[in-house]
DSSP file (Angstrom, degrees, kcal/mol; ACC not computed):
  #  RESIDUE AA STRUCTURE BP1 BP2  ACC     N-H-->O    O-->H-N    N-H-->O    O-->H-N    TCO  KAPPA ALPHA  PHI   PSI    X-CA   Y-CA   Z-CA
    1    1 A X     >        0   0    0      0, 0.0     4,-0.8     0, 0.0     3,-0.3   0.000 360.0 360.0 360.0 -44.6  -21.0   22.7    5.1
    2    2 A X  H >>  +     0   0    0      1,-0.2     4,-0.7     2,-0.2     3,-0.5   0.855 360.0  54.9 -67.8 -33.6  -21.6   24.8    2.0
    3    3 A X  H >> S+     0   0    0      1,-0.2     4,-0.9     2,-0.2     3,-0.6   0.817  97.4  65.9 -67.9 -29.3  -18.1   26.3    2.2
    4    4 A X  H >> S+     0   0    0     -3,-0.3     4,-2.1     1,-0.2     3,-0.5   0.844  91.8  62.4 -60.3 -34.0  -16.7   22.7    2.2
    5    5 A X  H <X S+     0   0    0     -4,-0.8     4,-2.5    -3,-0.5    -1,-0.2   0.873  96.4  58.0 -61.7 -36.8  -18.0   22.2   -1.4
    6    6 A X  H <X S+     0   0    0     -4,-0.7     4,-0.6    -3,-0.6    -1,-0.2   0.845 110.8  43.1 -64.1 -31.9  -15.8   25.0   -2.7
    7    7 A X  H <X S+     0   0    0     -4,-0.9     4,-0.8    -3,-0.5    -1,-0.2   0.815 114.4  51.3 -78.2 -32.3  -12.8   23.1   -1.3
    8    8 A X  H  X S+     0   0    0     -4,-2.1     4,-2.8     1,-0.2     5,-0.3   0.842  95.8  69.2 -74.6 -35.5  -14.0   19.8   -2.6
    9    9 A X  H  X S+     0   0    0     -4,-2.5     4,-2.6     1,-0.2     5,-0.2   0.910  99.6  45.2 -55.4 -51.3  -14.7   20.9   -6.2
   10   10 A X  H  X S+     0   0    0     -4,-0.6     4,-2.0     1,-0.2    -1,-0.2   0.901 115.1  48.5 -63.5 -38.1  -11.1   21.4   -7.3
   11   11 A X  H  X S+     0   0    0     -4,-0.8     4,-2.0     2,-0.2    -1,-0.2   0.925 113.5  46.4 -65.7 -43.8  -10.0   18.1   -5.7
   12   12 A X  H  X S+     0   0    0     -4,-2.8     4,-2.7     1,-0.2    -2,-0.2   0.892 111.3  52.3 -65.5 -39.4  -12.9   16.2   -7.3
   13   13 A X  H  X S+     0   0    0     -4,-2.6     4,-1.6    -5,-0.3    -1,-0.2   0.890 108.2  51.6 -63.7 -38.4  -12.2   17.8  -10.7
   14   14 A X  H  X S+     0   0    0     -4,-2.0     4,-0.9    -5,-0.2    -1,-0.2   0.919 112.5  45.1 -64.5 -43.4   -8.6   16.7  -10.5
   15   15 A X  H >< S+     0   0    0     -4,-2.0     3,-0.6     1,-0.2    -2,-0.2   0.920 112.5  51.9 -64.4 -43.6   -9.6   13.1   -9.7
   16   16 A X  H 3< S+     0   0    0     -4,-2.7    -1,-0.2     1,-0.2    -2,-0.2   0.763 115.9  39.2 -67.9 -25.9  -12.2   13.1  -12.5
   17   17 A X  H 3< S+     0   0    0     -4,-1.6    -1,-0.2    -5,-0.2    -2,-0.2   0.487  91.2 106.1-104.8  -3.7   -9.9   14.4  -15.2
   18   18 A X  S << S-     0   0    0     -4,-0.9     2,-0.2    -3,-0.6    -3,-0.0  -0.470  70.2-120.8 -76.0 146.5   -6.7   12.4  -14.3
   19   19 A X        -     0   0    0     -2,-0.1     2,-0.3     1,-0.1    -1,-0.1  -0.520  32.0-104.1 -81.3 156.3   -5.7    9.5  -16.4
   20   20 A X        -     0   0    0     -2,-0.2    -1,-0.1     1,-0.1     7,-0.0  -0.629  32.9-117.2 -81.7 134.9   -5.3    6.1  -14.8
   21   21 A X    >   -     0   0    0     -2,-0.3     3,-1.7     1,-0.1    -1,-0.1  -0.366  26.2-115.4 -63.7 151.9   -1.8    4.9  -14.0
   22   22 A X  T 3  S+     0   0    0      1,-0.3    -1,-0.1    -2,-0.0     5,-0.1   0.742 113.6  56.1 -61.8 -24.2   -0.9    1.7  -15.9
   23   23 A X  T 3  S+     0   0    0      3,-0.0    -1,-0.3     4,-0.0     2,-0.1   0.152  72.2 143.6 -98.2  20.9   -0.7   -0.3  -12.7
   24   24 A X    X   -     0   0    0     -3,-1.7     3,-0.5     1,-0.1    50,-0.2  -0.406  49.5-138.7 -60.6 130.3   -4.2    0.5  -11.5
   25   25 A X  T 3  S+     0   0    0     48,-0.7     2,-0.3     1,-0.3    48,-0.2   0.905  90.3  11.4 -61.6 -46.1   -5.5   -2.6   -9.7
   26   26 A X  T 3>  +     0   0    0     46,-2.0     4,-2.4     1,-0.1    -1,-0.3  -0.680  68.1 177.1-136.1  79.1   -9.1   -2.5  -11.2
   27   27 A X  H <> S+     0   0    0     -3,-0.5     4,-2.6    -2,-0.3     5,-0.2   0.868  81.0  50.5 -55.7 -42.6   -9.3    0.1  -14.0
   28   28 A X  H  > S+     0   0    0      1,-0.2     4,-1.9     2,-0.2    -1,-0.2   0.915 112.3  47.1 -64.1 -41.9  -13.0   -0.6  -14.9
   29   29 A X  H  > S+     0   0    0     -3,-0.2     4,-2.2     2,-0.2    -1,-0.2   0.891 111.7  51.6 -65.7 -39.0  -14.0   -0.3  -11.2
   30   30 A X  H  X S+     0   0    0     -4,-2.4     4,-2.6    42,-0.2    -2,-0.2   0.927 109.0  49.9 -64.2 -44.7  -12.0    2.9  -10.9
   31   31 A X  H  X S+     0   0    0     -4,-2.6     4,-1.9     1,-0.2    -1,-0.2   0.884 110.3  50.6 -62.2 -37.9  -13.6    4.4  -14.0
   32   32 A X  H  X S+     0   0    0     -4,-1.9     4,-1.9     2,-0.2    -1,-0.2   0.914 111.6  47.8 -64.8 -42.1  -17.1    3.5  -12.6
   33   33 A X  H  X S+     0   0    0     -4,-2.2     4,-2.5     2,-0.2    -2,-0.2   0.867 107.9  54.8 -67.5 -36.7  -16.3    5.2   -9.3
   34   34 A X  H  X S+     0   0    0     -4,-2.6     4,-2.5     1,-0.2    -1,-0.2   0.908 107.7  50.9 -61.5 -40.6  -15.0    8.3  -11.0
   35   35 A X  H  X S+     0   0    0     -4,-1.9     4,-2.4     2,-0.2    -2,-0.2   0.894 108.8  51.0 -61.8 -40.2  -18.3    8.5  -12.8
   36   36 A X  H  X S+     0   0    0     -4,-1.9     4,-2.4     2,-0.2    -2,-0.2   0.908 110.0  49.6 -63.1 -41.4  -20.1    8.2   -9.5
   37   37 A X  H  X S+     0   0    0     -4,-2.5     4,-2.5     2,-0.2    -2,-0.2   0.914 110.3  50.3 -64.3 -42.6  -17.9   11.0   -8.1
   38   38 A X  H  X S+     0   0    0     -4,-2.5     4,-2.4     2,-0.2    -2,-0.2   0.926 110.6  49.7 -60.2 -44.9  -18.7   13.2  -11.1
   39   39 A X  H  X S+     0   0    0     -4,-2.4     4,-1.9     1,-0.2    -2,-0.2   0.917 111.1  49.4 -60.1 -43.8  -22.4   12.5  -10.7
   40   40 A X  H  X S+     0   0    0     -4,-2.4     4,-0.7     1,-0.2    -1,-0.2   0.916 111.6  48.0 -62.5 -43.8  -22.2   13.4   -7.0
   41   41 A X  H >< S+     0   0    0     -4,-2.5     3,-0.6     1,-0.2    -1,-0.2   0.856 107.4  56.4 -67.8 -34.2  -20.4   16.7   -7.8
   42   42 A X  H >< S+     0   0    0     -4,-2.4     3,-1.5     1,-0.2     4,-0.3   0.899 104.2  53.5 -61.7 -40.2  -22.9   17.6  -10.5
   43   43 A X  H 3< S+     0   0    0     -4,-1.9     3,-0.3     1,-0.3    -1,-0.2   0.725 109.8  49.4 -66.7 -20.4  -25.7   17.3   -7.9
   44   44 A X  T X< S+     0   0    0     -4,-0.7     3,-0.6    -3,-0.6    -1,-0.3   0.248  76.5 106.1-102.3  12.4  -23.7   19.7   -5.7
   45   45 A X  T <  S+     0   0    0     -3,-1.5     2,-0.4     1,-0.3    -1,-0.2   0.843  90.0  33.8 -61.4 -33.4  -23.1   22.4   -8.4
   46   46 A X  T >  S+     0   0    0     -3,-0.3     3,-1.8    -4,-0.3     4,-0.3  -0.681  70.7 170.0-121.8  76.8  -25.7   24.7   -6.8
   47   47 A X  G X  S+     0   0    0     -3,-0.6     3,-1.5    -2,-0.4    -1,-0.1   0.793  73.5  63.7 -61.9 -28.2  -25.4   24.1   -3.1
   48   48 A X  G 3  S+     0   0    0      1,-0.3    -1,-0.3    -3,-0.1    -3,-0.0   0.712  97.3  58.0 -69.2 -17.5  -27.6   27.0   -2.2
   49   49 A X  G <  S+     0   0    0     -3,-1.8     2,-0.3     2,-0.1    -1,-0.3   0.506  95.8  82.8 -86.7  -4.8  -30.5   25.3   -4.0
   50   50 A X  S <  S-     0   0    0     -3,-1.5     2,-0.1    -4,-0.3    -6,-0.0  -0.741  81.3-118.9-102.0 147.2  -30.2   22.2   -1.7
   51   51 A X     >  -     0   0    0     -2,-0.3     4,-2.7     1,-0.1     5,-0.2  -0.365  32.7-108.4 -71.4 162.2  -31.6   21.8    1.7
   52   52 A X  H  > S+     0   0    0      1,-0.2     4,-2.6     2,-0.2     5,-0.2   0.893 120.9  51.0 -59.0 -39.6  -29.2   21.2    4.6
   53   53 A X  H  > S+     0   0    0      2,-0.2     4,-2.2     1,-0.2    -1,-0.2   0.920 111.7  45.8 -65.5 -44.5  -30.3   17.6    4.8
   54   54 A X  H  > S+     0   0    0      2,-0.2     4,-2.3     1,-0.2    -2,-0.2   0.921 114.5  48.1 -65.5 -43.2  -29.9   17.0    1.1
   55   55 A X  H  X S+     0   0    0     -4,-2.7     4,-2.7     1,-0.2     5,-0.2   0.915 111.2  50.9 -63.6 -42.8  -26.5   18.7    1.0
   56   56 A X  H  X S+     0   0    0     -4,-2.6     4,-2.2    -5,-0.2    -1,-0.2   0.895 109.7  50.3 -61.0 -40.8  -25.4   16.7    4.1
   57   57 A X  H  X S+     0   0    0     -4,-2.2     4,-0.9     2,-0.2    -1,-0.2   0.901 111.6  47.9 -65.5 -40.8  -26.4   13.4    2.4
   58   58 A X  H >< S+     0   0    0     -4,-2.3     3,-0.7     1,-0.2     4,-0.4   0.929 112.3  48.6 -65.5 -44.8  -24.5   14.3   -0.7
   59   59 A X  H >X S+     0   0    0     -4,-2.7     3,-1.4     1,-0.3     4,-0.7   0.879 106.3  57.5 -62.9 -37.1  -21.4   15.2    1.2
   60   60 A X  H 3X S+     0   0    0     -4,-2.2     4,-0.7     1,-0.3    -1,-0.3   0.758 100.0  60.7 -64.7 -23.1  -21.6   12.0    3.2
   61   61 A X  H <X S+     0   0    0     -4,-0.9     4,-1.1    -3,-0.7    -1,-0.3   0.621  89.0  72.2 -78.3 -12.8  -21.5   10.1   -0.1
   62   62 A X  H <> S+     0   0    0     -3,-1.4     4,-2.6    -4,-0.4     5,-0.3   0.943  91.1  54.3 -69.6 -47.5  -18.0   11.5   -1.0
   63   63 A X  H  X S+     0   0    0     -4,-0.7     4,-3.1     1,-0.2     5,-0.2   0.917 106.8  49.1 -58.5 -48.5  -16.0    9.5    1.6
   64   64 A X  H  X S+     0   0    0     -4,-0.7     4,-2.3     1,-0.2    -1,-0.2   0.884 113.0  48.9 -60.2 -35.7  -17.2    6.1    0.5
   65   65 A X  H  X S+     0   0    0     -4,-1.1     4,-2.6     2,-0.2    -1,-0.2   0.942 113.7  45.2 -67.4 -46.2  -16.5    6.8   -3.1
   66   66 A X  H  X S+     0   0    0     -4,-2.6     4,-2.5     2,-0.2    -2,-0.2   0.909 111.9  53.2 -64.1 -41.2  -13.0    8.1   -2.4
   67   67 A X  H  X S+     0   0    0     -4,-3.1     4,-2.4    -5,-0.3    -1,-0.2   0.941 112.3  43.9 -57.9 -48.3  -12.4    5.2   -0.1
   68   68 A X  H  X S+     0   0    0     -4,-2.3     4,-3.1    -5,-0.2     5,-0.3   0.870 110.0  56.4 -67.3 -36.4  -13.4    2.7   -2.9
   69   69 A X  H  X S+     0   0    0     -4,-2.6     4,-1.4     2,-0.2     6,-0.2   0.933 110.0  46.0 -58.0 -45.2  -11.4    4.7   -5.5
   70   70 A X  H  X>S+     0   0    0     -4,-2.5     5,-3.1     2,-0.2     4,-0.7   0.940 115.2  45.5 -63.8 -47.4   -8.3    4.3   -3.4
   71   71 A X  H ><5S+     0   0    0     -4,-2.4     3,-1.0     1,-0.2    -2,-0.2   0.923 114.1  47.3 -64.3 -44.8   -8.8    0.6   -2.7
   72   72 A X  H 3<5S+     0   0    0     -4,-3.1   -46,-2.0     1,-0.3    -1,-0.2   0.730 110.2  54.7 -70.6 -20.5   -9.7   -0.2   -6.3
   73   73 A X  H 3<5S-     0   0    0     -4,-1.4   -48,-0.7    -5,-0.3    -1,-0.3   0.612 120.9-109.1 -83.8 -13.1   -6.6    1.7   -7.5
   74   74 A X  T <<5S+     0   0    0     -3,-1.0     2,-0.3    -4,-0.7    -3,-0.2   0.631  76.3 131.1  93.4  15.5   -4.4   -0.3   -5.2
   75   75 A X      < -     0   0    0     -5,-3.1    -1,-0.3    -6,-0.2     2,-0.2  -0.746  61.6-109.4 -99.7 148.3   -3.8    2.5   -2.7
   76   76 A X        -     0   0    0     -2,-0.3     2,-0.8    -3,-0.1    -1,-0.0  -0.497  25.3-128.9 -72.9 147.6   -4.1    2.1    1.0
   77   77 A X        +     0   0    0     -2,-0.2     2,-0.3    -7,-0.0    -1,-0.1  -0.863  43.1 162.2 -98.0 108.0   -7.0    3.8    2.7
   78   78 A X        -     0   0    0     -2,-0.8     2,-0.5   -11,-0.0     0, 0.0  -0.896  32.1-142.3-127.4 155.5   -5.6    5.8    5.6
   79   79 A X        -     0   0    0     -2,-0.3     2,-0.2     2,-0.0    -2,-0.0  -0.971  21.7-129.8-115.4 130.5   -6.8    8.7    7.7
   80   80 A X        -     0   0    0     -2,-0.5     2,-0.4     1,-0.0    -2,-0.0  -0.571  21.6-156.2 -75.8 142.3   -4.4   11.3    8.8
   81   81 A X        -     0   0    0     -2,-0.2     2,-0.0     1,-0.0    -1,-0.0  -0.933  25.9-100.3-117.7 145.3   -4.5   12.1   12.5
   82   82 A X        -     0   0    0     -2,-0.4     2,-0.3     1,-0.1    -1,-0.0  -0.328  38.4-115.8 -62.9 142.4   -3.3   15.4   14.0
   83   83 A X              0   0    0      1,-0.1    -1,-0.1    -2,-0.0     0, 0.0  -0.620 360.0 360.0 -79.0 136.2    0.1   15.3   15.5
   84   84 A X              0   0    0     -2,-0.3    -1,-0.1     0, 0.0    -2,-0.1   0.410 360.0 360.0-108.6 360.0    0.1   15.8   19.2
């Protein structure tokens, strides 16, 4: 779980610092969600200081934010499935 944060940080930073495309469906909502993602990542800056339960709860909060970011941006929310 703690190693996952190291992979998550660069992706979250990229989202947080990217400019919004002109055709973003709901720019104000997207900016609010980006702020939520930044807040969540700030809380995870020192994962070793968090209990497993607290860290798990914070990590569980990432997916709903990303899902809403995609929807409010006008992107479909899809999950990749492994090819068999």
